[in-house]
N, CA, C, O and the ligand as a Tripos MOL2 file, in Angstrom:
@<TRIPOS>MOLECULE
protein
  305   303    77     0     0
PROTEIN
NO_CHARGES

@<TRIPOS>ATOM
      1 N           4.6920   14.5770   -6.9300 N.3       1 MET1
      2 CA          4.9150   13.8290   -5.6890 C.3       1 MET1
      3 C           5.4470   12.4320   -6.0150 C.2       1 MET1
      4 O           4.9380   11.7430   -6.8980 O.2       1 MET1
      5 N           6.4770   12.0400   -5.2800 N.am      2 ASN2
      6 CA          7.0840   10.7310   -5.4880 C.3       2 ASN2
      7 C           6.1830    9.6330   -4.9370 C.2       2 ASN2
      8 O           5.6240    9.7740   -3.8490 O.2       2 ASN2
      9 N           6.0400    8.5360   -5.6860 N.am      3 ALA3
     10 CA          5.1370    7.4470   -5.2900 C.3       3 ALA3
     11 C           5.4730    6.8920   -3.9210 C.2       3 ALA3
     12 O           4.5820    6.4740   -3.1810 O.2       3 ALA3
     13 N           6.7590    6.8860   -3.5760 N.am      4 LYS4
     14 CA          7.1190    6.2870   -2.2960 C.3       4 LYS4
     15 C           6.6610    7.1430   -1.1130 C.2       4 LYS4
     16 O           6.6400    6.6700    0.0230 O.2       4 LYS4
     17 N           6.3010    8.3820   -1.3730 N.am      5 ASP5
     18 CA          5.8300    9.2580   -0.3120 C.3       5 ASP5
     19 C           4.3150    9.2660   -0.1880 C.2       5 ASP5
     20 O           3.7690    9.8840    0.7260 O.2       5 ASP5
     21 N           3.6220    8.5730   -1.1140 N.am      6 ILE6
     22 CA          2.1680    8.5670   -1.0930 C.3       6 ILE6
     23 C           1.6560    7.4610   -0.1670 C.2       6 ILE6
     24 O           2.0300    6.2960   -0.3070 O.2       6 ILE6
     25 N           0.8070    7.8400    0.7700 N.am      7 ILE7
     26 CA          0.1950    6.8550    1.6630 C.3       7 ILE7
     27 C          -1.3210    7.0000    1.5410 C.2       7 ILE7
     28 O          -1.8900    8.0380    1.8770 O.2       7 ILE7
     29 N          -1.9610    5.9340    1.0530 N.am      8 TYR8
     30 CA         -3.3980    5.9820    0.8440 C.3       8 TYR8
     31 C          -4.1490    5.6930    2.1410 C.2       8 TYR8
     32 O          -3.6050    5.0960    3.0700 O.2       8 TYR8
     33 N          -5.3890    6.1210    2.1860 N.am      9 ASP9
     34 CA         -6.2480    5.8590    3.3280 C.3       9 ASP9
     35 C          -6.9510    4.5230    3.1030 C.2       9 ASP9
     36 O          -7.7140    4.3640    2.1500 O.2       9 ASP9
     37 N          -6.6870    3.5680    3.9900 N.am     10 GLN10
     38 CA         -7.2450    2.2220    3.8430 C.3      10 GLN10
     39 C          -8.7730    2.2340    3.7010 C.2      10 GLN10
     40 O          -9.3330    1.4300    2.9550 O.2      10 GLN10
     41 N          -9.4400    3.1350    4.4080 N.am     11 ARG11
     42 CA        -10.9090    3.1520    4.4220 C.3      11 ARG11
     43 C         -11.5140    3.5880    3.0970 C.2      11 ARG11
     44 O         -12.6230    3.1730    2.7620 O.2      11 ARG11
     45 N         -10.8080    4.4110    2.3430 N.am     12 THR12
     46 CA        -11.3600    4.9240    1.0890 C.3      12 THR12
     47 C         -10.6170    4.3870   -0.1310 C.2      12 THR12
     48 O         -10.9610    4.7110   -1.2680 O.2      12 THR12
     49 N          -9.5960    3.5660    0.1120 N.am     13 PHE13
     50 CA         -8.7140    3.1360   -0.9770 C.3      13 PHE13
     51 C          -9.4220    2.3740   -2.0970 C.2      13 PHE13
     52 O          -9.1450    2.6020   -3.2740 O.2      13 PHE13
     53 N         -10.3490    1.4550   -1.7280 N.am     14 ASP14
     54 CA        -11.0230    0.6320   -2.7360 C.3      14 ASP14
     55 C         -11.7600    1.4600   -3.7880 C.2      14 ASP14
     56 O         -11.8850    1.0420   -4.9390 O.2      14 ASP14
     57 N         -12.2370    2.6090   -3.3960 N.am     15 ASP15
     58 CA        -13.0010    3.4550   -4.3170 C.3      15 ASP15
     59 C         -12.1680    4.5920   -4.9030 C.2      15 ASP15
     60 O         -12.6620    5.3980   -5.6910 O.2      15 ASP15
     61 N         -10.9160    4.6440   -4.5130 N.am     16 LYS16
     62 CA        -10.0750    5.7450   -4.9650 C.3      16 LYS16
     63 C          -9.7030    5.5780   -6.4370 C.2      16 LYS16
     64 O          -9.3730    4.4810   -6.8880 O.2      16 LYS16
     65 N          -9.7620    6.6690   -7.1650 N.am     17 HIS17
     66 CA         -9.4150    6.6420   -8.5820 C.3      17 HIS17
     67 C          -7.9100    6.8180   -8.7500 C.2      17 HIS17
     68 O          -7.3250    7.7850   -8.2610 O.2      17 HIS17
     69 N          -7.2930    5.8660   -9.4490 N.am     18 LEU18
     70 CA         -5.8390    5.9100   -9.6230 C.3      18 LEU18
     71 C          -5.4800    5.7870  -11.0970 C.2      18 LEU18
     72 O          -6.2000    5.1590  -11.8740 O.2      18 LEU18
     73 N          -4.3660    6.3890  -11.4700 N.am     19 THR19
     74 CA         -3.8390    6.2170  -12.8200 C.3      19 THR19
     75 C          -2.3740    5.8530  -12.7310 C.2      19 THR19
     76 O          -1.6760    6.2830  -11.8130 O.2      19 THR19
     77 N          -1.9090    5.0640  -13.6790 N.am     20 CYS20
     78 CA         -0.5080    4.6590  -13.7020 C.3      20 CYS20
     79 C           0.2630    5.5950  -14.6200 C.2      20 CYS20
     80 O          -0.0990    5.7630  -15.7850 O.2      20 CYS20
     81 N           1.3260    6.2070  -14.1000 N.am     21 PRO21
     82 CA          2.1150    7.1430  -14.9130 C.3      21 PRO21
     83 C           2.9380    6.4300  -15.9850 C.2      21 PRO21
     84 O           3.4080    7.0730  -16.9250 O.2      21 PRO21
     85 N           3.1190    5.1330  -15.8620 N.am     22 ARG22
     86 CA          3.9690    4.4060  -16.8030 C.3      22 ARG22
     87 C           3.1960    3.8520  -17.9980 C.2      22 ARG22
     88 O           3.5770    4.0820  -19.1460 O.2      22 ARG22
     89 N           2.0810    3.1010  -17.7230 N.am     23 CYS23
     90 CA          1.3810    2.4570  -18.8420 C.3      23 CYS23
     91 C           0.0210    3.0900  -19.1280 C.2      23 CYS23
     92 O          -0.6340    2.7400  -20.1090 O.2      23 CYS23
     93 N          -0.4030    4.0190  -18.2730 N.am     24 GLY24
     94 CA         -1.6670    4.6900  -18.5140 C.3      24 GLY24
     95 C          -2.8800    3.9540  -17.9730 C.2      24 GLY24
     96 O          -4.0130    4.3550  -18.2370 O.2      24 GLY24
     97 N          -2.6610    2.8860  -17.2230 N.am     25 TRP25
     98 CA         -3.7790    2.1680  -16.6060 C.3      25 TRP25
     99 C          -4.5920    3.1290  -15.7490 C.2      25 TRP25
    100 O          -4.0590    4.0510  -15.1310 O.2      25 TRP25
    101 N          -5.8810    2.8860  -15.7320 N.am     26 ASP26
    102 CA         -6.8220    3.7830  -15.0850 C.3      26 ASP26
    103 C          -7.8660    2.9210  -14.3680 C.2      26 ASP26
    104 O          -8.4990    2.0730  -14.9980 O.2      26 ASP26
    105 N          -8.0490    3.1230  -13.0880 N.am     27 GLY27
    106 CA         -9.0260    2.3100  -12.3650 C.3      27 GLY27
    107 C          -9.1160    2.7240  -10.9080 C.2      27 GLY27
    108 O          -8.7250    3.8300  -10.5360 O.2      27 GLY27
    109 N          -9.6390    1.8180  -10.0870 N.am     28 THR28
    110 CA         -9.7970    2.1360   -8.6680 C.3      28 THR28
    111 C          -8.8190    1.3170   -7.8180 C.2      28 THR28
    112 O          -8.1990    0.3670   -8.2970 O.2      28 THR28
    113 N          -8.6990    1.7020   -6.5690 N.am     29 GLY29
    114 CA         -7.7690    1.0470   -5.6590 C.3      29 GLY29
    115 C          -7.9950   -0.4420   -5.5460 C.2      29 GLY29
    116 O          -7.0410   -1.2090   -5.4170 O.2      29 GLY29
    117 N          -9.2610   -0.8660   -5.5940 N.am     30 SER30
    118 CA         -9.5640   -2.2890   -5.4450 C.3      30 SER30
    119 C          -9.0370   -3.1200   -6.6120 C.2      30 SER30
    120 O          -8.9190   -4.3410   -6.5020 O.2      30 SER30
    121 N          -8.7180   -2.4620   -7.7310 N.am     31 GLU31
    122 CA         -8.2110   -3.1830   -8.9070 C.3      31 GLU31
    123 C          -6.6920   -3.2800   -8.9290 C.2      31 GLU31
    124 O          -6.1260   -4.0080   -9.7460 O.2      31 GLU31
    125 N          -6.0420   -2.5640   -8.0530 N.am     32 THR32
    126 CA         -4.5820   -2.5890   -8.0550 C.3      32 THR32
    127 C          -4.0660   -3.8820   -7.4380 C.2      32 THR32
    128 O          -4.8150   -4.6360   -6.8170 O.2      32 THR32
    129 N          -2.7850   -4.1190   -7.6210 N.am     33 HIS33
    130 CA         -2.1400   -5.2590   -6.9870 C.3      33 HIS33
    131 C          -1.4510   -4.7470   -5.7250 C.2      33 HIS33
    132 O          -0.6010   -3.8590   -5.7860 O.2      33 HIS33
    133 N          -1.8290   -5.3200   -4.5790 N.am     34 VAL34
    134 CA         -1.2280   -4.8860   -3.3200 C.3      34 VAL34
    135 C          -0.2660   -5.9640   -2.8340 C.2      34 VAL34
    136 O          -0.6570   -7.1100   -2.6100 O.2      34 VAL34
    137 N           0.9890   -5.5820   -2.6750 N.am     35 ALA35
    138 CA          2.0240   -6.5340   -2.2650 C.3      35 ALA35
    139 C           2.5620   -6.1700   -0.8880 C.2      35 ALA35
    140 O           2.3010   -5.0840   -0.3700 O.2      35 ALA35
    141 N           3.3110   -7.0900   -0.3100 N.am     36 GLY36
    142 CA          3.9550   -6.7940    0.9670 C.3      36 GLY36
    143 C           3.1080   -7.1170    2.1670 C.2      36 GLY36
    144 O           3.1830   -6.4230    3.1810 O.2      36 GLY36
    145 N           2.2970   -8.1630    2.0780 N.am     37 PHE37
    146 CA          1.4860   -8.5500    3.2200 C.3      37 PHE37
    147 C           2.3520   -9.1720    4.3160 C.2      37 PHE37
    148 O           1.9610   -9.1930    5.4840 O.2      37 PHE37
    149 N           3.4960   -9.6650    3.9480 N.am     38 TYR38
    150 CA          4.3600  -10.3310    4.9200 C.3      38 TYR38
    151 C           5.6190   -9.5150    5.1480 C.2      38 TYR38
    152 O           5.9450   -8.6210    4.3680 O.2      38 TYR38
    153 N           6.3180   -9.8320    6.2210 N.am     39 GLY39
    154 CA          7.5170   -9.0730    6.5360 C.3      39 GLY39
    155 C           7.2180   -8.0070    7.5650 C.2      39 GLY39
    156 O           6.0950   -7.8920    8.0570 O.2      39 GLY39
    157 N           8.2280   -7.2360    7.8810 N.am     40 ILE40
    158 CA          8.0850   -6.2830    8.9810 C.3      40 ILE40
    159 C           7.9160   -4.8530    8.5080 C.2      40 ILE40
    160 O           7.9350   -3.9230    9.3140 O.2      40 ILE40
    161 N           7.7500   -4.6690    7.1870 N.am     41 SER41
    162 CA          7.5580   -3.3220    6.6830 C.3      41 SER41
    163 C           6.2840   -2.7190    7.2620 C.2      41 SER41
    164 O           5.3110   -3.4230    7.5310 O.2      41 SER41
    165 N           6.3090   -1.4250    7.4450 N.am     42 LYS42
    166 CA          5.1730   -0.7300    8.0250 C.3      42 LYS42
    167 C           4.0360   -0.5900    7.0200 C.2      42 LYS42
    168 O           2.8840   -0.3960    7.4090 O.2      42 LYS42
    169 N           4.3500   -0.6850    5.7360 N.am     43 PHE43
    170 CA          3.3570   -0.4600    4.6940 C.3      43 PHE43
    171 C           3.2880   -1.6050    3.7010 C.2      43 PHE43
    172 O           4.2310   -2.3790    3.5370 O.2      43 PHE43
    173 N           2.1180   -1.6870    3.0350 N.am     44 LYS44
    174 CA          1.9770   -2.5940    1.9050 C.3      44 LYS44
    175 C           2.1840   -1.7550    0.6470 C.2      44 LYS44
    176 O           1.8910   -0.5600    0.6400 O.2      44 LYS44
    177 N           2.6850   -2.3770   -0.4100 N.am     45 GLU45
    178 CA          2.9390   -1.6350   -1.6420 C.3      45 GLU45
    179 C           1.7620   -1.7620   -2.5950 C.2      45 GLU45
    180 O           1.2140   -2.8470   -2.7930 O.2      45 GLU45
    181 N           1.3860   -0.6320   -3.1820 N.am     46 VAL46
    182 CA          0.3220   -0.6170   -4.1770 C.3      46 VAL46
    183 C           0.9750   -0.5970   -5.5520 C.2      46 VAL46
    184 O           1.7380    0.3140   -5.8730 O.2      46 VAL46
    185 N           0.6680   -1.6230   -6.3730 N.am     47 LEU47
    186 CA          1.2970   -1.7400   -7.6880 C.3      47 LEU47
    187 C           0.2560   -1.7370   -8.7950 C.2      47 LEU47
    188 O          -0.8690   -2.1990   -8.6030 O.2      47 LEU47
    189 N           0.6340   -1.2160   -9.9470 N.am     48 CYS48
    190 CA         -0.2260   -1.2330  -11.1220 C.3      48 CYS48
    191 C          -0.4990   -2.6830  -11.5220 C.2      48 CYS48
    192 O           0.4430   -3.4690  -11.6260 O.2      48 CYS48
    193 N          -1.7700   -3.0650  -11.7530 N.am     49 PRO49
    194 CA         -2.0970   -4.4430  -12.1180 C.3      49 PRO49
    195 C          -1.6130   -4.8210  -13.5210 C.2      49 PRO49
    196 O          -1.5440   -6.0060  -13.8470 O.2      49 PRO49
    197 N          -1.2810   -3.8410  -14.3440 N.am     50 LYS50
    198 CA         -0.8390   -4.1230  -15.7070 C.3      50 LYS50
    199 C           0.6710   -4.2020  -15.8400 C.2      50 LYS50
    200 O           1.1880   -5.1310  -16.4600 O.2      50 LYS50
    201 N           1.3810   -3.2480  -15.2700 N.am     51 CYS51
    202 CA          2.8320   -3.2090  -15.4750 C.3      51 CYS51
    203 C           3.6200   -3.2430  -14.1750 C.2      51 CYS51
    204 O           4.8490   -3.1700  -14.1860 O.2      51 CYS51
    205 N           2.9040   -3.3550  -13.0370 N.am     52 SER52
    206 CA          3.5580   -3.4310  -11.7260 C.3      52 SER52
    207 C           4.3260   -2.1730  -11.3450 C.2      52 SER52
    208 O           5.2250   -2.2200  -10.5050 O.2      52 SER52
    209 N           3.9750   -1.0580  -11.9580 N.am     53 GLU53
    210 CA          4.5720    0.2020  -11.5300 C.3      53 GLU53
    211 C           4.1610    0.4720  -10.0850 C.2      53 GLU53
    212 O           3.0240    0.2100   -9.6950 O.2      53 GLU53
    213 N           5.0790    0.9880   -9.3120 N.am     54 TYR54
    214 CA          4.8360    1.3000   -7.8990 C.3      54 TYR54
    215 C           4.0080    2.5810   -7.8120 C.2      54 TYR54
    216 O           4.4250    3.6380   -8.2880 O.2      54 TYR54
    217 N           2.8200    2.4700   -7.1920 N.am     55 LEU55
    218 CA          1.9160    3.6210   -7.1690 C.3      55 LEU55
    219 C           1.7720    4.2700   -5.7960 C.2      55 LEU55
    220 O           1.2080    5.3590   -5.6820 O.2      55 LEU55
    221 N           2.2770    3.6130   -4.7530 N.am     56 GLY56
    222 CA          2.1610    4.2050   -3.4230 C.3      56 GLY56
    223 C           2.0800    3.1410   -2.3490 C.2      56 GLY56
    224 O           2.4010    1.9760   -2.5840 O.2      56 GLY56
    225 N           1.6480    3.5520   -1.1730 N.am     57 ASN57
    226 CA          1.6280    2.6560   -0.0170 C.3      57 ASN57
    227 C           0.2710    2.6160    0.6540 C.2      57 ASN57
    228 O          -0.5160    3.5590    0.5760 O.2      57 ASN57
    229 N           0.0180    1.4920    1.3190 N.am     58 LEU58
    230 CA         -1.1620    1.3600    2.1700 C.3      58 LEU58
    231 C          -0.6720    1.0060    3.5630 C.2      58 LEU58
    232 O           0.2290    0.1790    3.7020 O.2      58 LEU58
    233 N          -1.2460    1.6140    4.6020 N.am     59 PRO59
    234 CA         -0.8520    1.2240    5.9520 C.3      59 PRO59
    235 C          -1.2850   -0.2110    6.2130 C.2      59 PRO59
    236 O          -2.2870   -0.6650    5.6600 O.2      59 PRO59
    237 N          -0.5580   -0.9160    7.0300 N.am     60 ARG60
    238 CA         -0.9750   -2.2600    7.4070 C.3      60 ARG60
    239 C          -2.2440   -2.1960    8.2380 C.2      60 ARG60
    240 O          -2.5140   -1.1990    8.9090 O.2      60 ARG60
    241 N          -3.0230   -3.2780    8.1850 N.am     61 ASP61
    242 CA         -4.2380   -3.3320    8.9910 C.3      61 ASP61
    243 C          -3.8920   -3.1840   10.4650 C.2      61 ASP61
    244 O          -2.8610   -3.6680   10.9340 O.2      61 ASP61
    245 N          -4.7690   -2.5110   11.1730 N.am     62 ARG62
    246 CA         -4.5100   -2.3150   12.6010 C.3      62 ARG62
    247 C          -4.5600   -3.6340   13.3570 C.2      62 ARG62
    248 O          -3.9800   -3.7610   14.4350 O.2      62 ARG62
    249 N          -5.2590   -4.6220   12.7870 N.am     63 SER63
    250 CA         -5.3830   -5.9130   13.4540 C.3      63 SER63
    251 C          -4.0140   -6.5630   13.6560 C.2      63 SER63
    252 O          -3.8560   -7.4730   14.4700 O.2      63 SER63
    253 N          -3.0430   -6.0830   12.9080 N.am     64 TYR64
    254 CA         -1.6940   -6.6000   13.0350 C.3      64 TYR64
    255 C          -1.1790   -6.3260   14.4530 C.2      64 TYR64
    256 O          -0.3680   -7.0900   14.9770 O.2      64 TYR64
    257 N          -1.6450   -5.2480   15.0660 N.am     65 GLY65
    258 CA         -1.3580   -4.9680   16.4740 C.3      65 GLY65
    259 C          -0.0800   -4.2020   16.7030 C.2      65 GLY65
    260 O           1.0120   -4.7630   16.6050 O.2      65 GLY65
    261 N          -0.2030   -2.9350   17.0040 N.am     66 GLU66
    262 CA          1.0000   -2.1350   17.2350 C.3      66 GLU66
    263 C           1.7070   -2.5380   18.5230 C.2      66 GLU66
    264 O           2.9350   -2.6190   18.5660 O.2      66 GLU66
    265 N           0.9200   -2.7920   19.5840 N.am     67 GLY67
    266 CA          1.5160   -3.1740   20.8540 C.3      67 GLY67
    267 C           2.2500   -4.4930   20.7320 C.2      67 GLY67
    268 O           3.3230   -4.6880   21.3040 O.2      67 GLY67
    269 N           1.6440   -5.3960   19.9690 N.am     68 LYS68
    270 CA          2.2250   -6.7050   19.7490 C.3      68 LYS68
    271 C           3.5630   -6.5730   19.0190 C.2      68 LYS68
    272 O           4.5520   -7.2140   19.3730 O.2      68 LYS68
    273 N           3.5620   -5.7160   17.9860 N.am     69 LEU69
    274 CA          4.7800   -5.4720   17.2310 C.3      69 LEU69
    275 C           5.9070   -5.0120   18.1430 C.2      69 LEU69
    276 O           7.0390   -5.4880   18.0470 O.2      69 LEU69
    277 N           5.5790   -4.0770   19.0300 N.am     70 ASP70
    278 CA          6.5910   -3.5160   19.9330 C.3      70 ASP70
    279 C           7.2240   -4.5930   20.7950 C.2      70 ASP70
    280 O           8.4420   -4.6420   20.9630 O.2      70 ASP70
    281 N           6.3590   -5.4690   21.3490 N.am     71 SER71
    282 CA          6.8880   -6.4670   22.2650 C.3      71 SER71
    283 C           7.6480   -7.5700   21.5430 C.2      71 SER71
    284 O           8.5450   -8.1930   22.1100 O.2      71 SER71
    285 N           7.2790   -7.8100   20.2750 N.am     72 GLN72
    286 CA          7.9450   -8.8820   19.5460 C.3      72 GLN72
    287 C           9.2590   -8.4260   18.9000 C.2      72 GLN72
    288 O          10.2450   -9.1620   18.8950 O.2      72 GLN72
    289 N           9.2580   -7.2360   18.3710 N.am     73 ILE73
    290 CA         10.4140   -6.7870   17.5950 C.3      73 ILE73
    291 C          11.2640   -5.7640   18.3600 C.2      73 ILE73
    292 O          12.4750   -5.6580   18.1650 O.2      73 ILE73
    293 N          10.5940   -5.0260   19.2240 N.am     74 GLY74
    294 CA         11.3240   -4.0030   19.9560 C.3      74 GLY74
    295 C          11.4390   -2.7290   19.1630 C.2      74 GLY74
    296 O          10.9490   -2.6580   18.0360 O.2      74 GLY74
    297 N          12.0640   -1.7360   19.7140 N.am     75 PRO75
    298 CA         12.1600   -0.4320   19.0280 C.3      75 PRO75
    299 C          12.9570   -0.5540   17.7280 C.2      75 PRO75
    300 O          13.9660   -1.2570   17.6700 O.2      75 PRO75
    301 N          12.5010    0.1220   16.7120 N.am     76 ILE76
    302 CA         13.1830    0.0560   15.4220 C.3      76 ILE76
    303 C          14.0200    1.3340   15.2490 C.2      76 ILE76
    304 O          14.6870    1.5000   14.2270 O.2      76 ILE76
    305 ZN          1.0210    0.5550  -15.2590 Zn       77 ZN77
@<TRIPOS>BOND
     1     1     2 1
     2     2     3 1
     3     3     4 2
     4     3     5 am
     5     5     6 1
     6     6     7 1
     7     7     8 2
     8     7     9 am
     9     9    10 1
    10    10    11 1
    11    11    12 2
    12    11    13 am
    13    13    14 1
    14    14    15 1
    15    15    16 2
    16    15    17 am
    17    17    18 1
    18    18    19 1
    19    19    20 2
    20    19    21 am
    21    21    22 1
    22    22    23 1
    23    23    24 2
    24    23    25 am
    25    25    26 1
    26    26    27 1
    27    27    28 2
    28    27    29 am
    29    29    30 1
    30    30    31 1
    31    31    32 2
    32    31    33 am
    33    33    34 1
    34    34    35 1
    35    35    36 2
    36    35    37 am
    37    37    38 1
    38    38    39 1
    39    39    40 2
    40    39    41 am
    41    41    42 1
    42    42    43 1
    43    43    44 2
    44    43    45 am
    45    45    46 1
    46    46    47 1
    47    47    48 2
    48    47    49 am
    49    49    50 1
    50    50    51 1
    51    51    52 2
    52    51    53 am
    53    53    54 1
    54    54    55 1
    55    55    56 2
    56    55    57 am
    57    57    58 1
    58    58    59 1
    59    59    60 2
    60    59    61 am
    61    61    62 1
    62    62    63 1
    63    63    64 2
    64    63    65 am
    65    65    66 1
    66    66    67 1
    67    67    68 2
    68    67    69 am
    69    69    70 1
    70    70    71 1
    71    71    72 2
    72    71    73 am
    73    73    74 1
    74    74    75 1
    75    75    76 2
    76    75    77 am
    77    77    78 1
    78    78    79 1
    79    79    80 2
    80    79    81 am
    81    81    82 1
    82    82    83 1
    83    83    84 2
    84    83    85 am
    85    85    86 1
    86    86    87 1
    87    87    88 2
    88    87    89 am
    89    89    90 1
    90    90    91 1
    91    91    92 2
    92    91    93 am
    93    93    94 1
    94    94    95 1
    95    95    96 2
    96    95    97 am
    97    97    98 1
    98    98    99 1
    99    99   100 2
   100    99   101 am
   101   101   102 1
   102   102   103 1
   103   103   104 2
   104   103   105 am
   105   105   106 1
   106   106   107 1
   107   107   108 2
   108   107   109 am
   109   109   110 1
   110   110   111 1
   111   111   112 2
   112   111   113 am
   113   113   114 1
   114   114   115 1
   115   115   116 2
   116   115   117 am
   117   117   118 1
   118   118   119 1
   119   119   120 2
   120   119   121 am
   121   121   122 1
   122   122   123 1
   123   123   124 2
   124   123   125 am
   125   125   126 1
   126   126   127 1
   127   127   128 2
   128   127   129 am
   129   129   130 1
   130   130   131 1
   131   131   132 2
   132   131   133 am
   133   133   134 1
   134   134   135 1
   135   135   136 2
   136   135   137 am
   137   137   138 1
   138   138   139 1
   139   139   140 2
   140   139   141 am
   141   141   142 1
   142   142   143 1
   143   143   144 2
   144   143   145 am
   145   145   146 1
   146   146   147 1
   147   147   148 2
   148   147   149 am
   149   149   150 1
   150   150   151 1
   151   151   152 2
   152   151   153 am
   153   153   154 1
   154   154   155 1
   155   155   156 2
   156   155   157 am
   157   157   158 1
   158   158   159 1
   159   159   160 2
   160   159   161 am
   161   161   162 1
   162   162   163 1
   163   163   164 2
   164   163   165 am
   165   165   166 1
   166   166   167 1
   167   167   168 2
   168   167   169 am
   169   169   170 1
   170   170   171 1
   171   171   172 2
   172   171   173 am
   173   173   174 1
   174   174   175 1
   175   175   176 2
   176   175   177 am
   177   177   178 1
   178   178   179 1
   179   179   180 2
   180   179   181 am
   181   181   182 1
   182   182   183 1
   183   183   184 2
   184   183   185 am
   185   185   186 1
   186   186   187 1
   187   187   188 2
   188   187   189 am
   189   189   190 1
   190   190   191 1
   191   191   192 2
   192   191   193 am
   193   193   194 1
   194   194   195 1
   195   195   196 2
   196   195   197 am
   197   197   198 1
   198   198   199 1
   199   199   200 2
   200   199   201 am
   201   201   202 1
   202   202   203 1
   203   203   204 2
   204   203   205 am
   205   205   206 1
   206   206   207 1
   207   207   208 2
   208   207   209 am
   209   209   210 1
   210   210   211 1
   211   211   212 2
   212   211   213 am
   213   213   214 1
   214   214   215 1
   215   215   216 2
   216   215   217 am
   217   217   218 1
   218   218   219 1
   219   219   220 2
   220   219   221 am
   221   221   222 1
   222   222   223 1
   223   223   224 2
   224   223   225 am
   225   225   226 1
   226   226   227 1
   227   227   228 2
   228   227   229 am
   229   229   230 1
   230   230   231 1
   231   231   232 2
   232   231   233 am
   233   233   234 1
   234   234   235 1
   235   235   236 2
   236   235   237 am
   237   237   238 1
   238   238   239 1
   239   239   240 2
   240   239   241 am
   241   241   242 1
   242   242   243 1
   243   243   244 2
   244   243   245 am
   245   245   246 1
   246   246   247 1
   247   247   248 2
   248   247   249 am
   249   249   250 1
   250   250   251 1
   251   251   252 2
   252   251   253 am
   253   253   254 1
   254   254   255 1
   255   255   256 2
   256   255   257 am
   257   257   258 1
   258   258   259 1
   259   259   260 2
   260   259   261 am
   261   261   262 1
   262   262   263 1
   263   263   264 2
   264   263   265 am
   265   265   266 1
   266   266   267 1
   267   267   268 2
   268   267   269 am
   269   269   270 1
   270   270   271 1
   271   271   272 2
   272   271   273 am
   273   273   274 1
   274   274   275 1
   275   275   276 2
   276   275   277 am
   277   277   278 1
   278   278   279 1
   279   279   280 2
   280   279   281 am
   281   281   282 1
   282   282   283 1
   283   283   284 2
   284   283   285 am
   285   285   286 1
   286   286   287 1
   287   287   288 2
   288   287   289 am
   289   289   290 1
   290   290   291 1
   291   291   292 2
   292   291   293 am
   293   293   294 1
   294   294   295 1
   295   295   296 2
   296   295   297 am
   297   297   298 1
   298   298   299 1
   299   299   300 2
   300   299   301 am
   301   301   302 1
   302   302   303 1
   303   303   304 2
@<TRIPOS>SUBSTRUCTURE
     1 MET1         2 RESIDUE 1 A MET
     2 ASN2         6 RESIDUE 1 A ASN
     3 ALA3        10 RESIDUE 1 A ALA
     4 LYS4        14 RESIDUE 1 A LYS
     5 ASP5        18 RESIDUE 1 A ASP
     6 ILE6        22 RESIDUE 1 A ILE
     7 ILE7        26 RESIDUE 1 A ILE
     8 TYR8        30 RESIDUE 1 A TYR
     9 ASP9        34 RESIDUE 1 A ASP
    10 GLN10       38 RESIDUE 1 A GLN
    11 ARG11       42 RESIDUE 1 A ARG
    12 THR12       46 RESIDUE 1 A THR
    13 PHE13       50 RESIDUE 1 A PHE
    14 ASP14       54 RESIDUE 1 A ASP
    15 ASP15       58 RESIDUE 1 A ASP
    16 LYS16       62 RESIDUE 1 A LYS
    17 HIS17       66 RESIDUE 1 A HIS
    18 LEU18       70 RESIDUE 1 A LEU
    19 THR19       74 RESIDUE 1 A THR
    20 CYS20       78 RESIDUE 1 A CYS
    21 PRO21       82 RESIDUE 1 A PRO
    22 ARG22       86 RESIDUE 1 A ARG
    23 CYS23       90 RESIDUE 1 A CYS
    24 GLY24       94 RESIDUE 1 A GLY
    25 TRP25       98 RESIDUE 1 A TRP
    26 ASP26      102 RESIDUE 1 A ASP
    27 GLY27      106 RESIDUE 1 A GLY
    28 THR28      110 RESIDUE 1 A THR
    29 GLY29      114 RESIDUE 1 A GLY
    30 SER30      118 RESIDUE 1 A SER
    31 GLU31      122 RESIDUE 1 A GLU
    32 THR32      126 RESIDUE 1 A THR
    33 HIS33      130 RESIDUE 1 A HIS
    34 VAL34      134 RESIDUE 1 A VAL
    35 ALA35      138 RESIDUE 1 A ALA
    36 GLY36      142 RESIDUE 1 A GLY
    37 PHE37      146 RESIDUE 1 A PHE
    38 TYR38      150 RESIDUE 1 A TYR
    39 GLY39      154 RESIDUE 1 A GLY
    40 ILE40      158 RESIDUE 1 A ILE
    41 SER41      162 RESIDUE 1 A SER
    42 LYS42      166 RESIDUE 1 A LYS
    43 PHE43      170 RESIDUE 1 A PHE
    44 LYS44      174 RESIDUE 1 A LYS
    45 GLU45      178 RESIDUE 1 A GLU
    46 VAL46      182 RESIDUE 1 A VAL
    47 LEU47      186 RESIDUE 1 A LEU
    48 CYS48      190 RESIDUE 1 A CYS
    49 PRO49      194 RESIDUE 1 A PRO
    50 LYS50      198 RESIDUE 1 A LYS
    51 CYS51      202 RESIDUE 1 A CYS
    52 SER52      206 RESIDUE 1 A SER
    53 GLU53      210 RESIDUE 1 A GLU
    54 TYR54      214 RESIDUE 1 A TYR
    55 LEU55      218 RESIDUE 1 A LEU
    56 GLY56      222 RESIDUE 1 A GLY
    57 ASN57      226 RESIDUE 1 A ASN
    58 LEU58      230 RESIDUE 1 A LEU
    59 PRO59      234 RESIDUE 1 A PRO
    60 ARG60      238 RESIDUE 1 A ARG
    61 ASP61      242 RESIDUE 1 A ASP
    62 ARG62      246 RESIDUE 1 A ARG
    63 SER63      250 RESIDUE 1 A SER
    64 TYR64      254 RESIDUE 1 A TYR
    65 GLY65      258 RESIDUE 1 A GLY
    66 GLU66      262 RESIDUE 1 A GLU
    67 GLY67      266 RESIDUE 1 A GLY
    68 LYS68      270 RESIDUE 1 A LYS
    69 LEU69      274 RESIDUE 1 A LEU
    70 ASP70      278 RESIDUE 1 A ASP
    71 SER71      282 RESIDUE 1 A SER
    72 GLN72      286 RESIDUE 1 A GLN
    73 ILE73      290 RESIDUE 1 A ILE
    74 GLY74      294 RESIDUE 1 A GLY
    75 PRO75      298 RESIDUE 1 A PRO
    76 ILE76      302 RESIDUE 1 A ILE
    77 ZN77       305 GROUP 0 **** ****
């Protein structure tokens, strides 16, 4: 499965066991580097804390507001 197609579950992500296919890093979701908190992307990127390999996506927090997004940005 391609990393860009992987979407983790925010509720269980911190305890999820992950491995990096590039450098062999092994740990849990809470140890990864999560990027993409800003901008209009629908997802945050999960990156390996050692080599920054792209490991998958996390949905944005719901607090961001889907209705708010619609009214501010409009249909995408
Ligand atoms: Zn790595």
